[in-house]
Backbone bond lengths (Angstrom), bond angles and torsions (degrees), N, CA, C in turn:
res aa  C-N    CA-C-N  psi(-1)  N-CA   C-N-CA  omega(-1)  CA-C   N-CA-C  phi
1 X - - - 1.470 - - 1.533 112.48 -
2 X 1.350 116.96 -23.26 1.464 119.11 -173.07 1.530 113.74 -58.88
3 X 1.357 119.47 -47.61 1.472 118.25 178.32 1.528 112.60 -59.67
4 X 1.334 116.63 -36.64 1.460 120.42 179.48 1.533 110.89 -67.96
5 X 1.327 116.43 -39.13 1.467 120.57 179.07 1.523 110.17 -65.33
6 X 1.338 116.74 -45.04 1.464 120.64 179.73 1.529 110.31 -64.05
7 X 1.346 116.61 -40.59 1.467 120.33 177.28 1.516 112.25 -62.44
8 X 1.330 115.99 -41.17 1.468 120.34 178.35 1.525 111.26 -65.29
9 X 1.331 116.54 -34.53 1.470 119.57 177.14 1.517 110.39 -60.54
10 X 1.331 117.06 -39.31 1.460 120.92 -178.22 1.508 113.80 -76.85
11 X 1.337 117.19 -37.56 1.466 121.05 -173.50 1.527 112.12 -92.51
12 X 1.329 116.56 -43.60 1.469 120.53 -171.48 1.524 112.47 -93.54
13 X 1.330 116.67 -48.62 1.468 119.68 -169.09 1.520 113.71 -92.14
14 X 1.341 117.53 -6.76 1.456 119.83 -179.05 1.511 112.71 -59.30
15 X 1.332 116.85 -43.20 1.465 120.31 -177.43 1.524 111.46 -71.67
16 X 1.328 116.84 -44.25 1.469 119.62 178.98 1.527 110.10 -60.83
17 X 1.321 116.20 -34.17 1.461 120.91 -176.84 1.513 114.54 -76.67
18 X 1.327 117.89 -14.55 1.468 120.26 178.43 1.527 112.03 -107.31
19 X 1.304 117.28 -23.65 1.467 120.93 -174.72 1.526 114.51 -56.06
20 X 1.348 120.19 -46.36 1.474 119.05 -177.55 1.524 113.43 -60.02
21 X 1.350 116.87 -26.37 1.460 119.14 -177.53 1.522 111.58 -67.65
22 X 1.333 116.61 -53.02 1.464 116.93 -179.80 1.533 111.41 -75.67
23 X 1.334 117.11 -20.90 1.465 119.49 176.03 1.528 110.19 -66.89
24 X 1.337 116.44 -40.20 1.467 120.48 179.08 1.524 110.23 -65.05
25 X 1.327 116.43 -40.51 1.459 120.33 178.12 1.527 110.44 -63.96
26 X 1.326 116.60 -41.07 1.461 121.01 179.92 1.528 111.44 -62.51
27 X 1.327 116.21 -36.99 1.471 120.30 -177.22 1.527 112.03 -65.03
28 X 1.339 117.58 -31.12 1.459 120.12 -172.98 1.524 114.20 -112.47
29 X 1.324 118.17 9.44 1.466 120.62 177.96 1.527 109.24 -132.18
30 X 1.326 116.57 174.62 1.452 121.14 177.38 1.511 112.68 86.92
31 X 1.325 115.42 -175.29 1.462 121.81 -174.33 1.519 112.76 -62.54
32 X 1.336 116.35 -36.46 1.466 120.06 -177.21 1.530 111.11 -110.18
33 X 1.340 116.97 24.62 1.451 120.82 -177.76 1.520 112.80 -64.64
34 X 1.315 115.79 144.39 1.461 121.14 178.16 1.520 110.51 -75.51
35 X 1.320 116.44 154.55 1.457 120.35 172.01 1.532 108.52 -73.64
36 X 1.314 115.90 143.09 1.468 119.84 -176.33 1.531 108.96 -83.40
37 X 1.307 114.94 75.96 1.468 120.88 177.02 1.524 109.46 -104.87
38 X 1.325 115.52 164.05 1.465 121.74 -179.68 1.528 111.08 -57.23
39 X 1.333 116.66 -46.49 1.466 121.05 -177.55 1.525 111.57 -67.55
40 X 1.338 116.98 -41.15 1.463 120.08 -178.82 1.526 111.99 -66.45
41 X 1.329 116.22 -41.33 1.467 119.90 -179.61 1.523 110.34 -63.20
42 X 1.329 116.68 -48.52 1.466 119.93 -179.85 1.531 111.09 -65.70
43 X 1.335 116.93 -37.11 1.464 120.02 179.28 1.511 112.22 -64.59
44 X 1.337 117.59 -45.43 1.460 121.25 179.62 1.528 110.61 -67.68
45 X 1.338 117.31 -42.79 1.470 119.62 178.43 1.521 111.07 -60.70
46 X 1.326 116.62 -41.77 1.466 120.85 178.09 1.523 110.67 -62.51
47 X 1.340 116.64 -42.03 1.462 120.35 177.93 1.523 110.98 -63.17
48 X 1.338 117.42 -40.24 1.467 121.52 177.96 1.528 110.77 -61.03
49 X 1.342 115.16 -49.51 1.465 120.23 -177.04 1.524 110.83 -58.94
50 X 1.329 116.72 -47.08 1.458 119.10 -175.58 1.524 112.40 -77.12
51 X 1.329 117.37 -26.77 1.462 119.38 172.93 1.522 109.96 -65.35
52 X 1.330 116.75 -42.48 1.470 120.59 178.21 1.525 111.23 -65.14
53 X 1.333 116.75 -42.54 1.469 119.94 179.88 1.526 111.70 -65.35
54 X 1.330 116.54 -43.98 1.470 119.74 -176.40 1.526 111.52 -74.74
55 X 1.337 117.16 -48.66 1.471 120.27 -174.60 1.521 111.64 -76.88
56 X 1.330 117.20 -47.55 1.469 119.96 -176.03 1.525 111.19 -77.52
57 X 1.341 115.73 -56.83 1.473 119.01 -173.20 1.522 113.01 -75.39
58 X 1.331 116.65 -51.34 1.469 119.54 -175.25 1.523 111.96 -76.48
59 X 1.337 116.28 -53.41 1.467 119.44 -173.88 1.525 112.21 -71.13
60 X 1.331 116.88 -54.30 1.463 119.34 -173.28 1.525 112.90 -81.61
61 X 1.356 117.05 -58.97 1.467 119.13 -173.20 1.528 111.49 -67.56
62 X 1.336 117.00 -41.44 1.467 119.69 -176.18 1.528 112.70 -80.51
63 X 1.345 117.04 -38.74 1.462 119.90 -171.60 1.526 112.96 -106.77
64 X 1.330 117.89 -64.30 1.462 120.84 -169.42 1.518 112.79 -66.86
65 X 1.336 118.02 -33.72 1.472 119.61 -179.41 1.527 112.30 -64.25
66 X 1.321 117.18 -16.34 1.469 120.79 177.20 1.536 111.57 -80.76
67 X 1.341 116.24 -15.58 1.467 120.44 -176.13 1.526 110.75 -93.81
68 X 1.337 115.85 55.80 1.462 118.78 178.76 1.529 110.00 -83.24
69 X 1.303 116.12 147.98 1.461 122.41 179.03 1.521 108.30 -105.60
70 X 1.347 115.76 86.58 1.465 122.37 -177.04 1.523 111.17 56.73
71 X 1.331 115.09 43.63 1.455 120.57 178.31 1.504 114.54 89.49
72 X 1.320 117.62 -8.98 1.461 121.44 -179.76 1.530 109.71 -96.60
73 X 1.328 115.54 148.47 1.458 121.38 176.34 1.513 110.17 -125.92
74 X 1.319 116.16 -176.77 1.464 120.85 -179.46 1.513 111.25 103.99
75 X 1.318 115.89 163.23 1.457 121.07 -174.10 1.527 112.57 -63.88
76 X 1.326 118.03 -36.61 1.469 119.43 -179.95 1.531 110.83 -70.17
77 X 1.333 116.59 -39.25 1.464 119.90 176.67 1.527 110.50 -64.63
78 X 1.333 116.20 -38.21 1.467 120.40 178.29 1.527 111.05 -66.95
79 X 1.335 116.41 -39.76 1.468 120.66 178.34 1.520 110.75 -61.71
80 X 1.339 116.03 -44.35 1.466 120.34 178.04 1.523 111.09 -63.59
81 X 1.339 116.18 -36.67 1.464 120.93 -178.47 1.525 111.60 -66.57
82 X 1.345 117.12 -46.28 1.458 119.57 -175.93 1.530 112.34 -74.42
83 X 1.337 116.99 -23.21 1.467 119.07 -179.04 1.526 112.48 -88.09
84 X 1.331 116.32 -11.89 1.466 120.04 -179.23 1.531 110.23 -73.57
85 X 1.277 116.25 133.23 1.455 121.26 176.25 1.509 114.99 89.86
86 X 1.336 117.69 -0.17 1.472 119.73 178.28 1.528 109.94 -123.46
87 X 1.351 115.50 32.57 1.466 119.73 179.89 1.520 112.05 -59.87
88 X 1.342 116.68 -27.61 1.456 120.46 -178.25 1.534 112.32 -83.89
89 X 1.333 117.21 -3.99 1.465 121.50 178.09 1.526 107.69 -113.39
90 X 1.328 114.53 76.00 1.465 121.11 -170.19 1.516 113.23 -58.92
91 X 1.333 117.13 -42.71 1.456 119.86 -176.46 1.531 111.36 -65.90
92 X 1.337 116.06 -46.13 1.469 120.21 178.33 1.519 110.62 -61.79
93 X 1.329 115.56 -43.73 1.469 120.24 -179.81 1.527 110.50 -62.63
94 X 1.333 117.24 -38.53 1.465 121.30 179.90 1.519 110.38 -61.83
95 X 1.345 116.65 -43.93 1.457 119.98 -179.86 1.525 111.73 -66.78
96 X 1.331 116.49 -42.72 1.462 119.76 -178.11 1.525 111.57 -65.70
97 X 1.327 117.07 -44.19 1.469 120.65 178.14 1.533 109.97 -65.30
98 X 1.344 116.64 -37.62 1.458 120.41 176.95 1.520 112.18 -61.09
99 X 1.339 115.93 -42.38 1.463 119.91 176.79 1.528 110.79 -64.64
100 X 1.331 116.07 -37.32 1.467 120.22 177.44 1.521 111.68 -63.14
101 X 1.327 116.73 -41.98 1.463 120.96 178.03 1.531 110.38 -64.94
102 X 1.336 115.90 -40.43 1.470 120.33 176.66 1.529 110.64 -61.22
103 X 1.335 115.94 -42.85 1.464 120.14 177.84 1.511 112.00 -63.56
104 X 1.343 117.06 -38.74 1.463 120.65 178.33 1.524 111.06 -64.96
105 X 1.342 116.42 -37.91 1.463 120.42 177.20 1.529 110.73 -63.55
106 X 1.336 116.79 -41.56 1.457 120.41 177.69 1.531 110.73 -65.64
107 X 1.323 116.49 -36.15 1.471 120.56 178.74 1.529 110.74 -64.51
108 X 1.331 116.34 -41.34 1.470 119.96 176.98 1.531 110.07 -63.39
109 X 1.328 117.04 -41.24 1.461 120.47 177.93 1.515 111.50 -61.57
110 X 1.324 115.88 -44.35 1.459 120.53 178.24 1.527 110.37 -63.93
111 X 1.335 116.41 -37.39 1.461 120.53 179.13 1.520 113.23 -65.27
112 X 1.337 116.60 -24.95 1.461 120.51 177.23 1.534 111.34 -84.07
113 X 1.335 116.45 -38.32 1.461 120.66 -174.09 1.527 112.26 -80.87
114 X 1.326 117.11 -45.55 1.462 121.17 -170.42 1.529 113.95 -59.67
115 X 1.345 120.41 -48.88 1.475 118.27 -179.98 1.524 112.76 -57.91
116 X 1.342 116.08 -42.71 1.463 119.71 -178.62 1.525 111.02 -63.92
117 X 1.341 116.84 -45.39 1.466 120.70 -178.63 1.526 110.53 -66.83
118 X 1.334 117.41 -40.38 1.465 121.32 -178.66 1.519 111.18 -63.43
119 X 1.331 116.40 -51.19 1.462 120.48 -178.22 1.522 110.98 -65.76
120 X 1.334 116.54 -44.75 1.465 119.97 -179.77 1.532 110.59 -62.61
121 X 1.331 116.55 -41.07 1.460 120.25 178.89 1.521 112.31 -62.24
122 X 1.341 116.37 -35.19 1.474 120.21 178.56 1.521 111.38 -73.52
123 X 1.336 116.35 -45.09 1.468 120.38 -176.10 1.525 111.62 -70.41
124 X 1.334 117.28 -26.72 1.462 120.09 179.00 1.519 112.34 -60.00
125 X 1.337 116.56 -18.94 1.465 120.10 175.43 1.514 112.69 -59.57
126 X 1.347 116.43 -25.85 1.462 119.65 177.49 1.523 111.07 -61.15
127 X 1.335 116.12 -38.70 1.464 120.46 179.97 1.513 112.92 -66.29
128 X 1.344 116.54 -24.80 1.464 120.38 177.62 1.525 110.29 -78.33
129 X 1.339 115.65 -43.50 1.469 120.52 -178.43 1.528 111.21 -71.79
130 X 1.348 115.19 -45.34 1.468 120.64 -178.18 1.524 108.59 -135.53
131 X 1.323 119.17 96.11 1.469 122.00 -177.32 1.527 113.47 -55.34
132 X 1.336 118.11 -26.78 1.459 121.24 179.32 1.525 111.70 -65.77
133 X 1.334 117.23 -18.49 1.469 121.85 -178.91 1.529 112.13 -83.80
134 X 1.325 118.08 -3.89 1.465 121.40 -174.35 1.532 113.72 -54.56
135 X 1.350 120.65 -41.10 1.472 119.90 179.54 1.530 113.83 -64.14
136 X 1.333 117.48 -17.45 1.460 120.98 -176.38 1.524 112.81 -94.40
137 X 1.342 117.39 -2.41 1.469 120.46 -175.21 1.528 111.30 -62.85
138 X 1.335 117.35 -52.76 1.473 120.44 -177.61 1.539 111.34 -65.84
139 X 1.357 119.75 -48.28 1.481 118.80 177.56 1.528 112.69 -58.26
140 X 1.328 117.46 -41.35 1.463 120.33 179.36 1.524 111.02 -63.99
141 X 1.342 116.93 -39.41 1.473 120.90 178.47 1.522 110.75 -63.40
142 X 1.320 116.80 -40.96 1.471 121.09 179.33 1.521 110.27 -63.03
143 X 1.337 117.22 -45.11 1.463 121.60 179.70 1.529 110.65 -60.52
144 X 1.341 116.68 -45.29 1.470 120.94 -179.84 1.523 110.83 -62.15
145 X 1.344 117.59 -44.76 1.466 121.09 -179.77 1.524 111.39 -63.24
146 X 1.333 116.71 -42.42 1.468 119.92 179.33 1.529 109.86 -62.34
147 X 1.327 117.10 -43.92 1.471 120.49 179.79 1.530 111.31 -64.58
148 X 1.352 116.50 -41.12 1.466 120.11 -179.57 1.528 111.29 -63.01
149 X 1.340 116.43 -45.52 1.459 119.16 -179.57 1.529 111.67 -71.25
150 X 1.354 116.88 -24.96 1.461 120.09 177.73 1.531 111.82 -69.95
151 X 1.350 116.25 -36.36 1.471 119.49 -179.26 1.519 111.83 -88.40
152 X 1.337 117.66 -10.87 1.461 120.57 -177.66 1.522 112.18 -61.75
153 X 1.325 116.34 -28.17 1.461 120.30 -179.25 1.534 111.90 -64.28
154 X 1.335 116.98 -14.16 1.460 119.92 178.91 1.510 113.45 -67.67
155 X 1.335 117.59 -14.60 1.456 121.28 176.61 1.520 113.14 99.16
156 X 1.323 114.39 164.91 1.456 121.41 -175.18 1.521 112.60 -62.68
157 X 1.330 117.12 -40.28 1.465 120.49 -176.10 1.530 111.23 -61.57
158 X 1.332 116.46 -46.16 1.465 119.98 -178.77 1.518 111.35 -68.74
159 X 1.343 116.26 -41.33 1.460 119.25 178.52 1.525 111.11 -63.34
160 X 1.329 115.83 -42.21 1.459 119.91 179.57 1.517 112.15 -63.53
161 X 1.336 116.30 -37.57 1.463 120.42 -179.98 1.524 111.69 -66.18
162 X 1.340 116.21 -33.55 1.470 120.78 -179.10 1.527 111.17 -82.34
163 X 1.328 116.20 -50.30 1.460 120.12 -173.08 1.524 113.52 -85.60
164 X 1.324 117.87 -19.43 1.462 120.33 179.62 1.519 113.01 -56.73
165 X 1.349 118.54 -55.96 1.475 119.33 178.57 1.525 112.93 -60.96
166 X 1.335 116.58 -34.29 1.467 120.22 178.28 1.523 109.97 -62.58
167 X 1.339 116.30 -44.51 1.467 119.84 -178.72 1.520 111.65 -70.47
168 X 1.331 118.20 -33.82 1.467 120.24 175.58 1.523 109.59 -60.67
169 X 1.356 116.45 -45.63 1.453 120.70 177.53 1.528 111.03 -62.91
170 X 1.338 115.66 -39.39 1.471 121.26 179.55 1.525 110.95 -62.01
171 X 1.336 116.68 -46.59 1.464 120.02 -178.53 1.530 111.38 -68.23
172 X 1.326 117.01 -36.72 1.464 119.64 176.58 1.531 110.66 -63.57
173 X 1.338 115.37 -41.95 1.471 119.91 178.72 1.525 110.71 -62.89
174 X 1.349 116.44 -46.38 1.467 120.13 177.75 1.528 111.12 -59.88
175 X 1.322 116.13 -41.43 1.460 120.25 -178.90 1.516 112.27 -63.76
176 X 1.335 116.38 -44.10 1.464 120.49 -179.60 1.523 110.60 -66.69
177 X 1.359 116.56 -47.74 1.463 120.00 -179.78 1.530 110.96 -63.41
178 X 1.335 116.42 -40.01 1.463 120.07 178.80 1.517 111.96 -64.74
179 X 1.346 116.16 -42.06 1.464 120.04 179.54 1.528 110.79 -63.41
180 X 1.329 116.89 -40.23 1.466 120.61 179.49 1.529 111.09 -64.32
181 X 1.350 116.20 -41.63 1.463 119.63 -179.69 1.531 111.51 -69.77
182 X 1.336 116.69 -36.09 1.465 119.65 177.48 1.523 110.50 -66.14
183 X 1.348 116.49 -36.40 1.464 119.82 176.76 1.528 110.76 -64.18
184 X 1.341 116.27 -34.28 1.470 120.12 178.59 1.524 111.64 -74.32
185 X 1.343 116.26 -33.94 1.464 120.04 -179.09 1.512 111.30 -138.18
186 X 1.331 118.21 70.91 1.470 121.21 -175.86 1.519 113.91 -62.47
187 X 1.330 117.76 -16.48 1.466 120.38 -178.73 1.522 111.85 -62.73
188 X 1.346 117.49 -18.86 1.466 120.46 -179.23 1.526 111.37 -64.62
189 X 1.316 117.20 -20.80 1.466 121.26 -178.77 1.527 112.69 -65.72
190 X 1.332 117.20 -15.04 1.469 118.60 177.16 1.529 110.65 -66.17
191 X 1.351 117.69 -15.51 1.467 121.19 177.75 1.524 111.43 -65.59
192 X 1.333 118.14 -13.06 1.460 121.06 174.96 1.527 111.54 -67.47
193 X 1.312 116.30 -17.86 1.467 121.34 176.97 1.533 108.52 -76.13
194 X 1.340 119.01 117.70 1.468 120.86 -177.69 1.526 113.85 -63.76
195 X 1.324 117.90 -16.02 1.455 120.34 -179.13 1.530 112.12 -66.51
196 X 1.329 116.94 -24.03 1.463 119.33 176.35 1.525 110.11 -66.08
197 X 1.334 116.89 -39.69 1.460 120.69 176.59 1.527 110.40 -67.40
198 X 1.339 116.78 -40.46 1.466 121.25 179.87 1.523 110.46 -63.73
199 X 1.333 116.82 -45.13 1.465 120.26 179.98 1.520 111.39 -65.74
200 X 1.342 116.03 -35.13 1.465 119.96 178.08 1.528 110.51 -61.38
201 X 1.328 116.59 -41.94 1.468 121.20 180.00 1.532 110.45 -68.18
202 X 1.329 116.73 -43.29 1.467 120.67 -178.46 1.526 111.61 -64.78
203 X 1.339 116.66 -41.73 1.460 121.14 -175.79 1.527 112.98 -80.19
204 X 1.332 117.23 -21.57 1.474 120.92 -176.04 1.527 109.81 -135.55
205 X 1.320 116.78 58.44 1.461 120.66 -171.33 1.521 112.67 -56.54
206 X 1.333 117.85 -50.95 1.467 121.08 -177.28 1.521 111.23 -67.59
207 X 1.325 116.09 -45.71 1.471 120.13 -179.20 1.528 110.47 -67.46
208 X 1.320 116.36 -36.48 1.467 120.45 -178.33 1.522 110.99 -62.66
209 X 1.331 116.78 -34.73 1.471 119.96 179.02 1.525 110.70 -59.32
210 X 1.344 116.39 -43.41 1.470 120.84 178.01 1.525 110.35 -71.51
211 X 1.338 116.60 -42.35 1.463 121.13 -177.67 1.521 111.80 -62.80
212 X 1.342 116.94 -29.77 1.460 118.84 -178.50 1.529 111.89 -71.05
213 X 1.347 116.94 -11.03 1.458 119.00 168.54 1.516 110.57 -62.52
214 X 1.336 116.82 -37.04 1.461 121.59 175.88 1.521 111.31 -70.04
215 X 1.333 116.33 -34.34 1.464 120.12 178.38 1.533 110.03 -64.21
216 X 1.329 116.22 -39.53 1.470 120.04 176.51 1.531 110.29 -62.61
217 X 1.340 116.59 -37.95 1.468 120.21 177.97 1.525 111.42 -59.46
218 X 1.330 116.89 -31.42 1.463 121.16 -177.04 1.519 112.67 -64.35
219 X 1.329 117.92 -22.92 1.467 120.47 -178.31 1.527 112.26 -108.15
220 X 1.348 117.43 6.94 1.462 117.70 175.96 1.525 109.14 -65.62
221 X 1.305 115.43 143.91 1.459 120.66 -176.51 1.512 112.73 100.63
222 X 1.351 116.58 -16.89 1.461 118.80 -179.39 1.526 111.20 -64.94
223 X 1.355 117.23 -26.46 1.462 119.62 -179.92 1.523 112.03 -62.39
224 X 1.345 117.11 -20.18 1.465 120.45 178.13 1.526 111.50 -63.71
225 X 1.332 117.36 -28.22 1.468 120.74 176.91 1.523 110.96 -55.09
226 X 1.326 115.11 -47.68 1.465 120.67 -176.19 1.523 111.44 -83.92
227 X 1.335 116.26 -40.36 1.470 119.70 -176.43 1.523 111.89 -65.91
228 X 1.338 117.69 -33.85 1.459 121.88 -176.32 1.519 112.90 -98.49
229 X 1.320 116.53 15.14 1.456 120.58 -177.77 1.534 112.33 -53.79
230 X 1.313 117.49 -45.92 1.464 121.62 -174.90 1.526 112.02 -66.46
231 X 1.333 117.97 -25.37 1.467 120.80 -179.51 1.525 111.59 -67.03
232 X 1.328 115.61 -26.45 1.456 119.56 -174.00 1.524 113.24 -120.77
């Protein structure tokens, strides 16, 4: 199982493991960025935690992963699954297939946006470390994306073999750095209480609506769990 687990780390969990980082940056920067206050930080962190628990753990792992179509996953496999056996109910079948097509369109949109946002969010770190590198952020992101899509044709197995160990190292690094920061400020763990997210929404209704765009970013990549089911 070990090679399969490492491959899944590179192909499936890589996006979920990077999304919260640029999502947090998005929440506190830009035109509609939140002020970095104690309440806002805990509120957004609480929203991130519970979005991951509800969408990733409850929705996908507990529910949707059970809806495999003969071992296949993804929106098209799900559409075929729900439309099977109701050929005599044309109207219901029309609506279900229509929803499946709508979901596939959203998946294509996410497939266009997510790689660009992920890579750009990572490379933007150069501008923090060395401000003189700021003009090179976009060109470097383009080069990385072109190279990634060029090697993608090698297939899931080869990509998993290359990126799997990289992602294992990445998650270990995040875990160690996170543990050290929690030891320095253990009070941040109160963000596990969902009431912080609820209070954030109640106290900042208009701003929270915009901020929850960043919360959605935190769970991008979760669709890979279901879409790549057949690979593993």
